[in-house]
N, C-alpha and C positions, 0 to 999 in steps of 0.2 A: 437584451439577454433575459431569458426566462429565469424564474426563481429556481427551477430544478437544475438548470445548467450552472447557475451561480453556486448552488449548494454542492454540486458535483465537483466543480473546480476547487471550492474551498476544502472539501473533504480530501481531495487528492493532494492539495498543498499541505494540509495537516498531516497526512500520511507520510509525505516526503520528509517533513520536519521531524516527525516522531522516529522515522527510520534513521535519519542522520544523527539524531540525538541518542539513539539506542534505547528508546522508551518502549520496551516490549509490551507492557500493559496497554499503552495508548494505541499501538499498532493493532493489537488484538481487538480492542474495542472498535476501531475504525474499520477493520476488515470483517466484522461480524455480519454474517449472512450476505456477503458481497461476492460478486464475480467481476472480472475485468477483462479487457481486451489483452491479447498476447503482448502487444507492444508496451502497454502500461505495466504489465506484470514483469516483463523482461527488464524494463528500466528500473523498477523498484527493486528487483533482485540484484541488479548491478550495484545499486546504491547500498543495499544491505551488505553485499559482499565487500564493499570498501570498508565498512565498519566491522567486518568479520564477526558479526553477531549471529551465531548459529541458530538461536531460538527464533529470531526474526526471519531469517532465511527459510526456516522450516514453515513458519506461518505463511509466508508468501508462496512457497511451493505448493501448499495445500489449497490455495485459492483456485476455484474453477475458472476456466477461461470461457468467455462468451464468444460466440461465432458470428 
């Protein structure tokens, strides 16, 4: 596995954890200048909706989708 893929997987896992824990600042830092695929965004939005954190949901809604 390349270093870039490992970093990407680690970043996504950190993002999942931050969303689940309601850590808005961590989510903001992890999403800085990022775009993601629709499936990833949808999954993370579902996770954020479980926690009912409107600030994190807004952050995720604002992320551009890659095609």
